[in-house]
N, C-alpha and C positions, 0 to 999 in steps of 0.2 A: 504494500500500499504505499502511496506517496501523497504528500500534501505540502503546501507552502508553509514556511516558518512564520510564526507570528511576530517575530522581531528580526526581519531579514537584514543580513550583513552585506548584501549585494543585490543587484537587479534580479538575479535568479538565486533563490535560496529555498531549496525543496528538501524535506525530510523523507527518507525512505525507510520504512519500518517493516520488519517481518511480522507476520501474523502470530507466529508462535512466540511466546514470552521467553526472552533471554535478557538477563539484567543489564549487561553491557559487554563490550568487547573483551574485557578482562576475564569474563566468565565463559568464553567460548571453548568448546572442546571438539574432539574428532566427530562426535555425533551431530555437530552443528554445521558440517561442511556443506550440505545441500542448501540449507537456509542462507548461509553466507554467500554462496555462489549465486543464488537467486537475488539476494540483496544487491550484489554488484551488477548483475545483469539488468536489474530494474533501474539502478543509477545510470548506467549507460543509456537506457531507453529514455529516461527523464532528460539527460543532457542533449540527446538527439532531438527530442521533442521541443525543447526550449531553444534550440539553435546554437548551443554553445559547444557541441562536440565537434571534433576535427582539429587538424593541426594549426589552422589559422586563428582559432579562438582558444579553447581550453577551459578547464573547470577544475575545481578543488574538491576532493572527497575528504571529509573529516568525521572521525568518531571521537567522542569525549568519553573518558573513563574517570569517574570519581569527582569529588567535590572541588579539588584543586583545578580540575579542567572545566569547571562550571557545568558539570553534567547534572541537570536538574530534573531529568526524567529517567526513572529507574526501568527503562526498557530500551534495548539495543535500537539505535537508529543512526543512519548515515546521512550526513549533510551533503548535498550537491550544491556547490556555490560557484557562481560564475556571472558573466555578463558584464564584467569590467576587469581591468588589469589588477592583479593581486599584488600591487605594490604596497609598501609600508612607508609612511602612513597612508591609509586608504584616501582616495580622492579622485 
């Protein structure tokens, strides 16, 4: 499942979430390989649908684990972020 982030960090900021509950990336095991593969395939499909896939554009995939990473949702999710250059500071 995929939906737009409520506090986007870029023009494209979509969360891709597996239906099966996994707490976060630090809790992944061998038994999660199929779900993880499906998560990345969905992220590729989101990037293509949003027009940010391809060598001339690009996008960032991010998973946060734990409080120090500001992971506020206790369910594995993958951020698909793009639509602008990923320079720092943002601009």
